C-alpha positions as CSV (number, residue, x, y, z in Angstrom):
1,X,32.8,144.8,119.2
2,X,32.1,141.0,119.1
3,X,34.7,138.6,118.7
4,X,32.9,136.7,115.3
5,X,30.7,138.6,113.3
6,X,28.7,136.3,110.2
7,X,27.0,139.3,108.6
8,X,24.1,137.9,105.6
9,X,26.6,134.7,104.5
10,X,25.5,133.5,101.5
11,X,26.9,130.3,99.9
12,X,26.0,129.3,96.7
13,X,27.0,125.9,94.4
14,X,26.7,125.7,90.7
15,X,25.1,122.7,89.7
16,X,23.7,121.4,86.0
17,X,20.6,123.2,87.3
18,X,21.9,126.5,88.2
19,X,22.9,127.8,91.6
20,X,21.6,126.4,94.5
21,X,22.0,128.4,97.5
22,X,23.1,126.5,100.4
23,X,23.1,129.1,102.8
24,X,20.4,132.5,102.6
25,X,21.6,135.5,104.6
26,X,23.1,133.8,107.8
27,X,23.8,136.3,110.3
28,X,24.8,135.7,114.6
29,X,27.3,137.1,116.9
30,X,29.8,135.1,118.8
31,X,31.4,137.2,122.1
32,X,34.4,135.8,123.9
33,X,33.9,133.1,126.1
34,X,30.1,132.5,124.7
35,X,28.8,129.2,124.0
36,X,26.5,129.1,121.5
37,X,24.4,126.3,120.3
38,X,23.2,125.9,116.6
39,X,20.5,123.9,116.0
40,X,19.0,122.4,113.1
41,X,17.5,118.9,111.4
42,X,20.2,117.3,109.0
43,X,21.1,119.5,105.6
44,X,19.9,122.9,107.5
45,X,23.4,124.5,106.8
46,X,25.0,124.2,110.0
47,X,28.0,122.3,108.9
48,X,28.2,124.4,106.1
49,X,28.3,127.6,108.0
50,X,30.8,126.2,110.1
51,X,32.9,125.4,107.3
52,X,32.3,128.8,105.4
53,X,34.0,130.4,108.9
54,X,37.1,127.9,108.3
55,X,37.1,128.6,104.8
56,X,36.3,125.1,103.5
57,X,34.1,125.9,100.9
58,X,35.1,123.9,98.1
59,X,34.8,124.3,94.5
60,X,31.7,124.3,92.7
61,X,31.0,125.8,96.3
62,X,31.7,129.6,97.0
63,X,31.0,132.6,99.2
64,X,28.5,134.3,97.1
65,X,28.2,137.4,99.2
66,X,27.9,138.5,103.0
67,X,31.0,138.8,105.1
68,X,32.9,137.1,108.3
69,X,34.5,139.1,110.6
70,X,37.2,138.1,113.3
71,X,37.5,141.4,115.7
72,X,36.1,143.5,113.1
73,X,38.6,142.2,110.3
74,X,37.1,140.4,107.4
75,X,38.8,136.8,107.1
76,X,36.4,135.7,104.1
77,X,39.7,136.0,101.5
78,X,42.2,135.1,104.0
79,X,40.8,131.9,106.5
80,X,44.3,130.3,106.1
81,X,45.5,132.8,108.7
82,X,43.1,132.2,111.5
83,X,42.0,127.8,110.6
84,X,43.8,126.4,113.5
85,X,45.0,129.0,115.1
86,X,42.5,131.7,116.0
87,X,39.6,129.1,115.3
88,X,39.7,125.2,115.7
89,X,37.3,122.4,115.0
90,X,36.0,119.6,116.6
91,X,34.6,117.1,113.2
92,X,31.8,114.4,114.7
93,X,34.4,111.1,113.7
94,X,37.4,111.6,115.9
95,X,39.1,109.0,114.2
96,X,39.2,111.1,110.8
97,X,40.6,114.0,113.2
98,X,43.2,111.6,114.4
99,X,46.3,110.1,112.5
100,X,46.4,106.6,113.0
101,X,50.3,106.2,112.7
102,X,51.2,109.0,115.4
103,X,50.9,108.7,118.9
104,X,48.7,111.2,120.6
105,X,51.5,112.4,122.6
106,X,53.3,113.7,119.3
107,X,50.1,115.0,117.5
108,X,49.5,117.3,120.2
109,X,53.0,118.0,120.8
110,X,53.3,118.9,116.9
111,X,49.8,120.8,117.3
112,X,51.3,123.3,120.0
113,X,54.4,123.3,118.7
114,X,52.9,124.6,115.5
115,X,50.7,127.1,117.2
116,X,52.2,128.7,120.0
117,X,55.6,129.8,121.0
118,X,56.3,126.2,123.2
119,X,59.1,123.7,122.2
120,X,60.5,120.8,123.0
121,X,60.4,120.2,126.8
122,X,57.7,123.3,127.2
123,X,55.6,121.5,124.3
124,X,55.5,118.5,125.7
125,X,54.7,119.5,129.4
126,X,51.8,121.1,127.7
127,X,50.5,118.1,126.1
128,X,50.9,116.2,129.5
129,X,49.0,119.1,131.0
130,X,46.5,118.4,128.1
131,X,45.8,115.2,128.8
132,X,44.9,115.6,132.3
133,X,42.9,118.0,131.8
134,X,40.4,115.5,129.8
135,X,41.1,113.4,132.6
136,X,43.8,111.1,130.7
137,X,47.0,109.7,132.5
138,X,50.3,111.3,131.1
139,X,51.6,107.5,130.3
140,X,49.0,107.3,127.1
141,X,51.1,110.2,125.4
142,X,53.0,106.9,123.8
143,X,49.7,105.5,122.9
144,X,48.2,105.4,119.1
145,X,44.3,106.2,118.5
146,X,43.3,102.8,118.6
147,X,44.2,101.9,121.9
148,X,41.4,104.5,122.9
149,X,37.4,103.9,123.3
150,X,35.5,106.3,121.2
151,X,34.4,108.4,124.3
152,X,38.4,109.0,125.0
153,X,39.3,109.3,121.5
154,X,36.8,112.3,121.5
155,X,38.3,113.7,124.7
156,X,41.8,113.7,122.9
157,X,40.3,115.4,120.1
158,X,38.9,118.2,122.2
159,X,42.6,118.6,123.7
160,X,44.0,118.7,120.1
161,X,41.7,121.5,119.7
162,X,42.2,123.4,122.6
163,X,46.4,123.1,122.1
164,X,46.5,125.8,119.3
165,X,45.1,128.2,122.2
166,X,42.5,129.3,119.8
167,X,39.6,132.0,120.2
168,X,37.0,130.0,118.8
169,X,36.3,126.2,118.6
170,X,33.3,125.2,116.4
171,X,32.3,121.7,117.9
172,X,30.1,119.9,114.3
173,X,28.2,117.2,116.2
174,X,31.1,116.1,118.4
175,X,28.7,113.4,120.3
176,X,27.1,112.0,117.1
177,X,29.8,108.9,117.3
178,X,29.6,108.0,120.8
179,X,27.0,106.2,123.2
180,X,24.5,107.8,124.7
181,X,26.2,107.5,128.3
182,X,29.0,109.6,127.1
183,X,28.0,112.0,125.5
184,X,26.8,114.3,128.1
185,X,30.3,113.6,129.7
186,X,32.0,115.1,126.7
187,X,30.0,118.0,126.5
188,X,30.7,119.2,130.0
189,X,34.2,118.3,129.6
190,X,34.1,120.6,126.5
191,X,32.3,123.2,128.3
192,X,34.8,123.6,131.2
193,X,37.5,123.3,129.5
194,X,36.3,126.7,127.4
195,X,34.9,128.2,130.1
196,X,38.2,128.0,132.3
197,X,40.6,129.2,129.1
198,X,37.7,131.8,127.9
199,X,37.4,130.3,124.7
200,X,34.3,130.6,122.7
201,X,32.2,128.0,121.4
202,X,30.1,127.0,118.6
203,X,28.3,123.8,119.0
204,X,26.8,122.6,116.2
205,X,23.9,119.5,117.0
206,X,20.6,118.2,115.4
207,X,19.7,117.5,119.6
208,X,17.5,119.8,121.6
C-alpha cells in the first residue's frame, strides 16, 4: 500500500460561464521517503493538486470526483486531521509562511508543541536541533524573520515544515523567490533532511 494515493482527482470551479475543470483525472502514488517531482508550466494545475491534498480548495471550487487516500484511508472529507501534522506544505514566498511579529524560535516551538508530544524545554531543544540541521546558529532563535536573508528564511520554513514530523511535505515552487546561487542549496537541504527523516516530498516546479 502506498503512503499517498491520488486517484482520478477532478477539481471544478463554478463560473458565470459554467463549470471550469481545473484538474481532470489526476492520478499518482507516493511511497514513504520518496522524492516526487511534479513539473509543468504555470497554470497546469500543480499547485491546485497540492491544495486539494491539503483541503485548501475554497468555494467556488470543489473536489468534484476522485479520491485522495493516506495509508489507504480517504482524507477528502477530513483534511483537517492531517493538515500541518501528517502533511506539511512549503509555499513559494517564505515571508507569507512566517509571522513577522514572532521570533523564529517561538514559531518553531509553537509548531513542535502543537503537533508532537514535546513540551517546554524539550520543544525548545528540538527547535535548536532543527536550526542546527539547517545550518543556522542556535542563538538566532530570538531573531525575527526580517533579520534573515531570503535563502535563510526559506531554510527556516523548511525547518518549520519538519517540526511537525510529517509523513509528507508538499514543496510548492520553494526556490522561486530565491537567487539562482542559493536555489540548489535549498533543494539539496530539503532532500537531505527528508532522506534522514524518511519523509516523502512532492516537489512542485516549472523548472526541469
